[in-house]
C-alpha positions in Angstrom: -54.8 110.4 -60.6 -53.9 114.1 -60.6 -55.2 114.7 -57.0 -53.3 112.2 -55.1 -52.3 113.3 -51.6 -48.7 114.4 -51.3 -47.5 113.7 -47.7 -44.5 116.1 -47.9 -46.7 119.3 -48.5 -47.0 120.4 -44.8 -43.2 119.8 -44.2 -42.3 121.7 -47.6 -44.7 124.6 -46.5 -43.0 124.8 -43.1 -39.5 125.0 -44.7 -40.6 127.7 -47.2 -42.0 129.8 -44.2 -38.8 129.0 -42.2 -36.6 130.4 -45.0 -38.3 133.6 -46.3 -35.3 134.6 -48.6 -35.7 131.2 -50.3 -34.2 127.7 -50.3 -33.1 125.3 -53.0 -34.6 122.0 -53.9 -31.3 120.3 -52.7 -31.8 122.0 -49.5 -35.3 120.9 -49.2 -34.4 117.2 -49.9 -31.5 117.4 -47.3 -33.9 118.8 -44.6 -36.6 116.2 -45.2 -33.9 113.6 -45.1 -35.7 110.2 -44.3 -39.2 111.7 -44.1 -42.0 109.2 -43.7 -43.7 110.7 -47.0 -40.9 109.2 -49.0 -42.5 105.8 -48.1 -40.4 102.8 -49.3 -38.1 104.8 -51.7 -34.8 103.3 -51.4 -32.1 101.4 -53.1 -29.3 102.3 -55.5 -29.4 103.9 -58.8 -30.9 107.1 -60.3 -34.4 106.0 -59.8 -34.8 106.5 -55.9 -33.2 110.1 -56.3 -35.7 110.9 -59.3 -38.7 109.7 -57.1 -37.7 112.0 -54.2 -37.2 114.8 -56.7 -40.6 114.2 -58.2 -42.4 114.1 -54.8 -40.8 117.4 -53.7 -41.6 119.1 -57.1 -45.1 117.7 -57.1 -45.5 119.2 -53.5 -44.1 122.5 -54.7 -46.3 123.0 -57.8 -49.4 121.8 -55.7 -48.4 124.5 -53.0 -47.9 127.1 -55.9 -51.3 126.6 -57.0 -53.1 126.5 -53.6 -51.2 129.1 -52.0 -52.0 131.6 -54.9 -55.8 130.6 -54.8 -56.2 130.8 -50.9 -53.7 133.4 -49.8 -52.4 135.4 -52.8 -48.9 134.2 -52.1 -46.8 133.6 -55.0 -44.4 130.6 -54.8 -41.5 131.1 -57.2 -39.9 127.8 -58.3 -36.6 127.9 -60.2 -33.5 125.4 -60.1 -31.6 127.2 -57.5 -34.2 129.2 -55.4 -37.7 128.4 -54.1 -39.2 131.3 -52.3 -42.7 132.6 -51.2 -43.5 136.2 -52.1 -46.3 138.5 -51.5 -47.6 140.7 -54.3 -48.0 144.5 -53.8 -51.3 146.5 -54.0 -50.4 147.4 -57.8 -49.8 143.8 -58.9 -52.3 142.1 -61.3 -54.4 139.3 -60.2 -52.6 136.6 -62.1 -49.6 134.6 -60.8 -46.8 135.2 -63.4 -44.8 132.1 -62.3 -47.7 129.7 -62.9 -48.0 130.7 -66.4 -44.1 130.6 -66.9 -43.9 126.9 -65.6 -47.0 125.5 -67.2 -45.1 122.6 -68.8 -43.2 121.6 -65.6 -46.3 122.0 -63.5 -48.3 119.8 -65.8 -45.5 117.1 -65.7 -45.0 117.2 -61.9 -48.7 117.2 -61.1 -49.3 114.0 -63.2 -48.7 111.2 -60.8 -48.4 108.8 -63.8 -45.0 110.5 -64.5 -43.8 109.1 -61.2 -45.5 105.6 -61.3 -44.5 104.9 -64.9 -40.9 106.1 -64.9 -38.1 103.3 -64.7 -34.6 103.4 -64.0 -33.7 103.4 -67.9 -36.0 106.4 -68.3 -34.3 108.3 -65.7 -30.8 107.5 -67.2 -32.2 108.6 -70.7 -33.5 111.8 -69.2 -30.3 112.5 -67.4 -28.3 112.0 -70.7 -30.7 114.1 -72.6 -30.4 117.0 -70.1 -26.5 116.9 -70.2 -26.5 116.9 -74.1 -28.9 119.8 -74.2 -26.8 121.5 -71.5 -23.5 121.0 -73.6 -25.3 122.2 -76.7 -26.5 125.4 -75.2 -23.1 126.1 -73.4 -21.4 125.5 -76.6 -23.6 127.9 -78.5 -23.1 130.6 -75.9 -19.3 130.2 -76.4 -19.6 130.3 -80.2 -21.6 133.5 -80.0 -19.0 135.1 -77.7 -16.4 134.1 -80.3 -18.3 135.8 -83.0 -19.0 139.0 -80.7 -22.6 138.4 -80.8 -25.5 138.3 -78.2 -27.8 135.5 -77.2 -30.7 136.7 -79.3 -28.6 136.8 -82.5 -30.7 135.5 -85.5 -29.5 133.1 -88.2 -28.9 136.0 -90.7 -27.1 138.0 -88.2 -24.8 135.0 -87.5 -24.2 134.5 -91.2 -23.4 138.2 -91.9 -21.0 138.5 -88.8 -19.3 135.1 -89.9 -18.7 136.3 -93.4 -17.3 139.7 -92.2 -15.0 138.1 -89.6 -13.8 135.3 -91.9 -12.9 137.8 -94.7 -11.1 140.0 -92.1 -9.1 137.1 -90.6 -8.4 134.9 -93.5 -4.8 133.8 -93.8 -4.8 134.5 -97.4 -5.6 138.0 -96.8 -2.9 138.4 -94.0 -5.1 137.3 -91.1 -4.3 135.1 -88.3 -5.0 131.4 -89.0 -5.7 130.4 -85.5 -8.3 133.1 -85.2 -9.8 132.2 -88.5 -10.2 128.6 -87.5 -11.7 129.7 -84.1 -14.2 131.8 -86.1 -15.0 129.0 -88.3 -15.5 126.4 -85.5 -17.8 128.9 -83.8 -19.9 129.3 -87.0 -20.0 125.5 -87.5 -21.3 125.1 -83.9 -23.9 127.8 -84.5 -24.9 126.5 -87.9 -25.6 123.1 -86.7 -27.5 124.1 -83.5 -31.1 123.2 -83.4 -33.2 125.2 -81.0 -34.9 123.1 -78.3 
């Protein structure tokens, strides 16, 4: 099940070598176009796009493992850039990207995740992604409103909120609009649940 052959691998590898500064997954998908390796994927909806995405990511993660084992080439896989890199003489013997992306690698190397995913599953995954993105984006804005960094602890957030609320409270001569802004930011952060 885990070792199914992926017919896209030779073409993906050729693209990685053709673009030494990196290429995005979107560009890989465009370059592969109607590649025979996509088989009978077609139709409307989000499922065909997911299936093509899965095949590309599966190929990338298979390549990441084999290129490291066979050639000591590191394949960095991120949402916007996929690139082959060589390690210098003083680099360690382990590939940092493989350990950083272990969960994603396990997901994309398991062919059942392709075979058993339905159109409804893809729609639900898409909705969950945007909900999480919206929450994270809102958290960043709320932290900025309070003048805090992304690594602020719950205790730091509470202390900062109390200080700013006291300083800007309308009953103490502060601006009501700024006080409301501070309160909304605090509520956003208070309700935030880490993923």
